[in-house]
C-alpha positions as CSV (number, residue, x, y, z in Angstrom):
1,X,212.3,88.9,196.1
2,X,211.5,87.4,199.6
3,X,210.9,90.9,201.0
4,X,208.5,91.7,198.1
5,X,206.6,88.3,199.0
6,X,206.5,88.9,202.5
7,X,204.9,92.3,202.0
8,X,202.4,91.0,199.7
9,X,201.5,88.4,202.2
10,X,201.3,90.8,205.0
11,X,199.0,93.2,202.9
12,X,196.7,90.2,202.1
13,X,196.4,89.2,205.7
14,X,195.7,93.0,206.7
15,X,192.8,93.1,204.3
16,X,191.3,89.6,205.6
17,X,191.8,91.0,209.3
18,X,190.4,94.3,208.7
19,X,187.7,93.3,206.1
20,X,186.3,90.9,208.9
21,X,186.3,93.8,211.4
22,X,184.6,96.3,209.1
23,X,181.9,93.6,208.1
24,X,181.2,92.9,211.8
25,X,180.9,96.8,212.2
26,X,178.5,97.1,209.5
27,X,176.4,94.1,210.8
28,X,176.2,95.8,214.3
29,X,175.0,99.1,212.4
30,X,172.3,97.3,210.6
31,X,171.2,95.1,213.2
32,X,168.6,97.3,214.9
33,X,167.3,98.4,211.5
34,X,166.9,95.0,210.3
35,X,165.1,93.7,213.4
36,X,162.5,96.5,213.4
37,X,161.6,95.9,209.6
38,X,161.5,92.2,209.9
39,X,159.2,92.3,213.0
40,X,157.1,95.5,212.4
41,X,157.6,95.9,208.9
42,X,158.5,99.7,209.6
43,X,161.6,101.2,208.1
44,X,163.0,102.9,211.0
45,X,164.9,105.9,209.2
46,X,165.5,107.4,212.6
47,X,168.0,104.8,213.1
48,X,171.1,106.8,212.6
49,X,169.8,109.6,215.0
50,X,169.2,107.1,217.9
51,X,172.6,105.9,217.4
52,X,174.2,109.2,217.9
53,X,171.8,110.0,220.8
54,X,173.0,107.1,222.6
55,X,176.8,108.1,222.3
56,X,175.8,111.9,223.1
57,X,173.9,110.8,226.4
58,X,177.0,108.5,227.5
59,X,179.4,111.6,226.8
60,X,177.0,114.0,229.0
61,X,176.9,111.6,231.7
62,X,180.8,110.9,231.7
63,X,181.9,114.7,231.3
64,X,179.2,116.6,233.0
65,X,178.8,114.5,236.2
66,X,182.2,113.9,237.7
67,X,183.1,110.4,238.5
68,X,180.2,108.9,236.8
69,X,180.8,105.1,236.2
70,X,181.2,104.3,232.5
71,X,179.1,100.9,232.7
72,X,176.3,102.8,234.3
73,X,176.5,105.6,231.7
74,X,176.2,103.0,229.1
75,X,173.3,101.3,230.6
76,X,171.3,104.5,231.2
77,X,171.9,105.7,227.5
78,X,170.8,102.6,225.9
79,X,167.7,102.2,228.2
80,X,166.9,105.8,227.2
81,X,167.3,105.3,223.4
82,X,165.2,102.1,223.7
83,X,162.5,104.0,225.5
84,X,162.6,106.9,222.7
85,X,162.2,104.0,220.2
86,X,159.1,102.7,222.0
87,X,157.7,106.1,222.2
88,X,158.1,107.0,218.6
89,X,155.9,103.9,217.6
90,X,153.5,104.5,220.5
91,X,152.6,108.1,219.7
92,X,153.5,108.4,216.0
93,X,154.0,105.4,214.1
94,X,150.9,103.6,215.3
95,X,149.0,106.4,213.4
96,X,150.4,105.8,210.1
97,X,151.2,101.9,210.3
98,X,150.8,100.1,207.0
99,X,151.2,103.5,204.9
100,X,154.7,102.8,203.9
101,X,155.5,106.2,202.4
102,X,154.0,107.8,205.6
103,X,156.3,105.6,207.8
104,X,159.4,106.6,205.9
105,X,158.6,110.3,206.0
106,X,157.6,110.2,209.8
107,X,160.6,108.3,210.8
108,X,163.1,110.2,208.8
109,X,161.6,113.5,209.9
110,X,162.0,112.3,213.6
111,X,165.6,111.3,212.8
112,X,166.5,114.7,211.1
113,X,164.6,116.6,214.0
114,X,166.9,114.6,216.7
115,X,170.2,115.2,214.6
116,X,169.6,118.7,213.9
117,X,168.3,119.2,217.4
118,X,171.7,117.7,218.7
119,X,173.7,120.1,216.3
120,X,171.7,123.2,217.2
121,X,172.1,122.1,221.0
122,X,176.1,122.1,220.5
123,X,177.1,118.7,219.0
124,X,179.7,120.1,216.8
125,X,183.3,119.6,216.2
126,X,185.5,116.8,217.0
127,X,185.6,117.2,220.8
128,X,183.0,114.7,221.7
129,X,184.6,111.2,222.1
130,X,184.1,108.1,224.2
131,X,187.1,106.4,225.8
132,X,187.7,102.7,224.4
133,X,186.9,99.9,226.8
134,X,190.5,98.7,226.4
135,X,193.5,100.7,225.3
136,X,196.7,99.4,223.3
137,X,196.9,97.0,220.5
138,X,198.3,93.5,219.5
139,X,200.1,92.0,216.7
140,X,198.0,89.5,214.6
141,X,200.0,87.7,211.9
142,X,202.3,90.8,211.7
143,X,199.1,93.2,211.5
144,X,198.7,95.7,214.2
145,X,195.0,95.5,215.6
146,X,193.8,97.7,218.6
147,X,192.1,95.8,221.4
148,X,188.9,97.8,220.8
149,X,188.2,96.5,217.4
150,X,188.9,92.8,218.8
151,X,186.3,93.4,221.3
152,X,183.8,94.7,218.7
153,X,184.3,91.3,216.9
154,X,184.0,89.3,219.9
155,X,181.0,91.1,221.3
156,X,179.5,91.3,217.8
157,X,179.5,87.6,217.6
158,X,178.1,87.0,221.0
159,X,175.3,89.6,220.2
160,X,174.3,87.7,217.1
161,X,174.2,84.4,219.1
162,X,172.2,85.9,222.1
163,X,169.6,87.4,219.4
164,X,169.2,84.0,217.8
165,X,168.8,82.3,221.2
166,X,166.3,85.0,222.2
167,X,164.2,84.9,219.1
168,X,164.1,81.1,219.0
169,X,163.9,79.9,222.7
170,X,162.2,83.0,224.6
171,X,158.4,83.4,224.9
172,X,158.7,87.1,223.8
173,X,161.3,86.5,221.1
174,X,158.9,83.6,219.6
175,X,156.1,86.0,219.6
176,X,158.3,88.5,217.7
177,X,159.1,85.8,215.2
178,X,155.5,84.9,215.0
179,X,154.4,88.4,214.1
180,X,157.2,88.6,211.5
181,X,156.2,85.3,210.0
182,X,152.5,85.8,209.8
183,X,150.9,88.5,211.4
184,X,147.3,87.4,211.1
185,X,147.9,84.0,212.2
186,X,149.8,85.2,215.3
187,X,146.9,87.8,216.1
188,X,144.7,84.9,215.9
189,X,146.7,83.2,218.5
190,X,146.3,86.2,220.9
191,X,149.7,88.0,220.0
192,X,149.1,91.8,220.3
193,X,150.6,93.3,217.0
194,X,150.9,96.7,218.3
195,X,152.6,95.6,221.5
196,X,155.2,93.5,219.6
197,X,155.9,96.6,217.3
198,X,156.6,98.7,220.3
199,X,158.8,95.9,221.7
200,X,160.5,95.5,218.4
201,X,161.1,99.4,218.3
202,X,162.6,99.4,221.7
203,X,164.9,96.4,221.1
204,X,165.9,97.8,217.6
205,X,166.6,101.2,219.1
206,X,168.5,99.7,222.0
207,X,170.6,97.7,219.5
208,X,171.5,100.7,217.6
209,X,172.5,102.4,220.8
210,X,174.5,99.3,221.8
211,X,176.4,99.5,218.4
212,X,177.1,103.1,219.2
213,X,178.7,102.3,222.5
214,X,180.9,99.9,220.7
215,X,181.9,101.6,217.5
216,X,182.0,105.4,218.6
217,X,185.2,105.1,220.7
218,X,186.8,104.4,217.2
219,X,186.0,108.0,216.1
220,X,184.1,111.2,217.1
221,X,180.5,111.8,218.0
222,X,179.5,114.1,215.3
223,X,175.9,114.5,213.6
224,X,177.3,113.3,210.2
225,X,178.0,109.9,211.6
226,X,174.3,109.6,212.2
227,X,173.5,110.1,208.7
228,X,176.3,107.7,207.6
229,X,175.2,104.9,209.9
230,X,171.6,105.4,208.5
231,X,173.0,105.0,204.9
232,X,175.2,102.0,205.7
233,X,172.4,100.2,207.6
234,X,170.0,100.8,204.5
235,X,172.6,99.5,202.2
236,X,173.3,96.3,204.1
237,X,169.5,95.6,204.5
238,X,168.7,96.4,200.7
239,X,171.5,94.4,199.5
240,X,170.9,91.3,201.9
241,X,167.0,91.6,201.6
242,X,164.9,93.7,203.7
243,X,163.9,91.6,206.8
244,X,166.6,88.9,206.3
245,X,168.9,88.2,209.0
246,X,171.1,85.8,206.9
247,X,171.1,88.6,204.1
248,X,172.1,91.2,206.5
249,X,175.1,89.3,207.7
250,X,176.1,88.2,204.1
251,X,175.6,91.6,202.7
252,X,177.9,93.1,205.5
253,X,180.7,91.1,204.5
254,X,180.2,92.0,200.9
255,X,180.2,95.7,201.5
256,X,182.7,95.2,204.3
257,X,185.3,93.7,202.1
258,X,184.5,95.7,199.0
259,X,185.2,99.0,201.4
260,X,188.6,97.7,202.8
261,X,189.7,96.7,199.2
262,X,188.7,100.2,198.1
263,X,190.7,101.7,200.8
264,X,193.6,99.6,200.3
265,X,194.0,100.3,196.3
266,X,192.1,103.8,196.1
267,X,191.3,105.9,198.9
268,X,189.1,106.1,202.2
269,X,186.9,108.6,200.8
270,X,185.3,105.9,198.4
271,X,183.7,103.9,201.1
272,X,180.3,105.7,201.0
273,X,180.6,105.5,197.3
274,X,180.9,101.8,197.5
275,X,177.7,101.5,199.7
276,X,175.6,103.8,197.4
277,X,177.1,101.9,194.3
278,X,176.2,98.5,195.8
279,X,172.7,99.8,196.6
280,X,172.1,100.8,192.8
281,X,173.5,97.6,191.3
282,X,171.4,95.4,193.7
283,X,168.1,97.3,192.6
284,X,169.1,97.0,189.1
285,X,169.8,93.1,189.2
286,X,167.8,91.9,192.1
287,X,165.6,94.5,193.6
288,X,164.4,92.2,196.5
289,X,168.0,91.6,197.6
290,X,170.0,88.3,198.0
291,X,167.5,86.7,200.4
292,X,164.8,89.1,200.2
293,X,161.2,88.0,199.6
294,X,159.9,91.2,198.0
295,X,158.2,90.5,194.6
296,X,160.3,91.1,191.7
297,X,159.2,93.3,188.7
298,X,158.2,90.5,186.6
299,X,155.7,89.3,189.3
300,X,154.2,92.7,189.8
301,X,153.4,93.5,186.2
């Protein structure tokens, strides 16, 4: 009987630990998507493509250039991704801004072109991997957890804190918040709407790349991951409420724990089903999301 109780306790601890880790992972995946929408009101459907692009650029620098420093490869890849995000707005989205359907079509088409272009260029199979920052694992309350996942949790928490400080105590961050809260009032104060949108696309794309650098060492760099990341990011943002930071984090924990419970009692194959099912339930019960400010159906009719 004691052995059974011990196994149950260990199983519960494992669910809690990996639930927290999975929730932080989902938060990092969705962070860039949330930032772009909350500031520029642009749904960046190229988010997953930029995520994979960062990992692939890093892989090329590490494997095609002998002895290339890992930290420098990471910095270059994230910077390139941020520049791509800024260019997407400067030359494409600026022409369709405010036309919501056109924004979705444009960003999704760009993402599709990038991902399928990478596939056509040779990004196939499971041979493309990034090394973990720290190898090995440690026992936490009897549960084995690798150092890379612990690093993800630590860096994720620091990233959220730094982003909060940036948007509340930095001049550029305050300008971004001003545009997000009231675009017309911010423009009257001299804040350039298009420039803040370019900055938000650059930062959001950089955050997508930063998440890729942290998370891709846990698996392979494949095109399908780009599509999955986009779906998870959309699921988190829809459930939490588009543009809501608090909603994004809360939704990440809801989906994160739901996926771990599904994996523990059913199968890992149902993780995507959980995310899609959560989107459907949210749209049926509360279309604006948990903390969303979109108008509900009864307010629009």
